[in-house]
C-alpha positions in Angstrom: 15.0 28.0 -3.1 13.1 30.7 -5.2 10.9 31.5 -2.0 7.8 29.5 -3.5 6.5 26.5 -2.0 7.4 23.4 -3.3 5.0 21.3 -5.7 3.6 18.3 -5.4 2.0 15.9 -7.3 -1.2 16.2 -5.3 -1.5 19.6 -5.5 -5.6 20.3 -6.2 -6.1 16.6 -6.7 -8.8 15.0 -5.0 -7.8 13.2 -1.5 -8.4 9.8 -1.4 -9.1 7.7 1.7 -6.1 5.9 1.6 -3.5 9.0 1.2 -2.9 9.1 5.0 -1.9 5.3 4.7 0.5 5.9 1.9 1.7 9.1 3.2 2.3 7.4 6.4 4.1 4.3 4.7 6.5 6.9 2.6 8.5 7.3 5.5 11.3 4.4 6.3 11.3 5.0 10.0 7.5 4.5 10.2 8.0 1.3 8.0 10.7 0.0 10.5 8.3 0.4 13.2 5.5 -1.2 11.8 8.1 -4.3 10.7 8.9 -4.2 14.5 5.0 -4.5 15.1 4.7 -7.5 13.1 5.6 -10.2 15.8 3.0 -8.5 18.2 2.3 -5.3 20.4 5.2 -3.2 22.0 5.7 -0.4 24.2 7.2 2.8 22.7 10.7 1.6 24.8 10.8 -1.7 23.5 9.7 -0.2 19.6 12.6 2.6 19.9 15.1 -0.1 20.3 17.8 0.1 17.8 16.2 2.8 15.9 18.2 5.9 14.7 15.8 8.0 16.5 14.6 8.4 20.4 11.4 7.5 21.9 10.1 11.4 21.3 10.2 10.9 17.7 8.9 7.2 18.3 6.0 8.4 19.5 5.4 11.3 16.8 5.9 8.3 14.4 3.3 6.1 16.1 1.1 9.1 16.1 1.3 9.4 12.3 0.6 5.7 11.8 -2.3 5.6 14.5 -3.9 8.7 12.6 -3.5 6.5 9.1 -5.4 3.7 10.9 -2.3 1.6 10.7 -1.8 1.2 14.5 -3.8 1.0 17.6 -2.8 1.6 21.0 -3.9 0.8 24.6 -3.0 1.7 28.1 -1.0 -0.7 30.3 -0.2 0.9 33.4 1.2 4.2 33.1 2.4 3.6 29.4 1.0 2.7 26.2 0.9 -0.5 24.1 0.8 -0.4 20.3 0.1 -3.0 17.9 -0.6 -3.3 14.0 -4.7 -2.3 13.4 -5.5 -5.2 11.6 -8.6 -3.4 9.9 -6.2 -0.5 8.6 -4.1 -3.5 6.9 -7.0 -4.9 5.4 -7.9 -1.6 3.8 -4.5 -1.1 2.4 -4.5 -4.5 1.2 -8.0 -4.1 -0.6 -6.5 -0.5 -1.9 -3.4 -2.4 -3.8 -5.5 -5.5 -4.7 -7.8 -3.3 -6.8 -4.8 -2.6 -8.7 -3.9 -6.0 -9.1 -7.6 -7.1 -10.2 -7.6 -4.4 -12.8 -4.3 -5.5 -14.1 -5.3 -9.1 -13.9 -8.6 -8.4 -15.9 -6.8 -6.4 -18.7 -4.4 -9.3 -18.8 -7.4 -11.4 -19.3 -9.0 -9.4 -22.0 -5.8 -9.4 -23.9 -5.3 -13.1 -24.0 -9.0 -13.5 -25.2 -8.2 -11.0 -28.1 -5.1 -13.1 -28.8 -6.8 -16.3 -28.7 -9.8 -14.9 -30.7 -7.2 -13.4 -33.6 -5.2 -17.0 -33.5 -8.5 -18.9 -34.1 -9.7 -16.4 -36.9 -6.2 -17.0 -38.5 -6.3 -20.5 -38.3 -9.6 -20.9 -39.8 -8.0 -18.6 -42.4 -5.3 -20.8 -43.0 -8.0 -23.6 -43.3 -9.8 -22.3 -46.1 -6.7 -21.1 -48.2 -5.7 -24.7 -47.9 -8.6 -25.8 -49.5 -7.9 -24.4 -52.7 -11.0 -22.2 -52.6 
């Protein structure tokens, strides 16, 4: 390296409420943890089984997911049980849905313009066919 910190796209950009969620999901281990919680709440020991990282690392990943609002935990005896936070996923879904809604709106406008152009072209062709 040249001694300068690496530049990121987000430098100087405004922070959105979804940045923490998207950053959390940018890590494949955290996505794998979230997938494991799809079937229901689990303790760290069970979440860590079969992952390439140990329990301490899983705990750190869970902390990031919790801060992002994707995971919630509750005490059960001497351990904590982690599960998916439905409200966090709903927020993420709304964010992604906003892109889909905008794309559908643009598509509908383009289809409407194409239809209007087709109608105008058909009307011109009829007028030319009358021997005008």
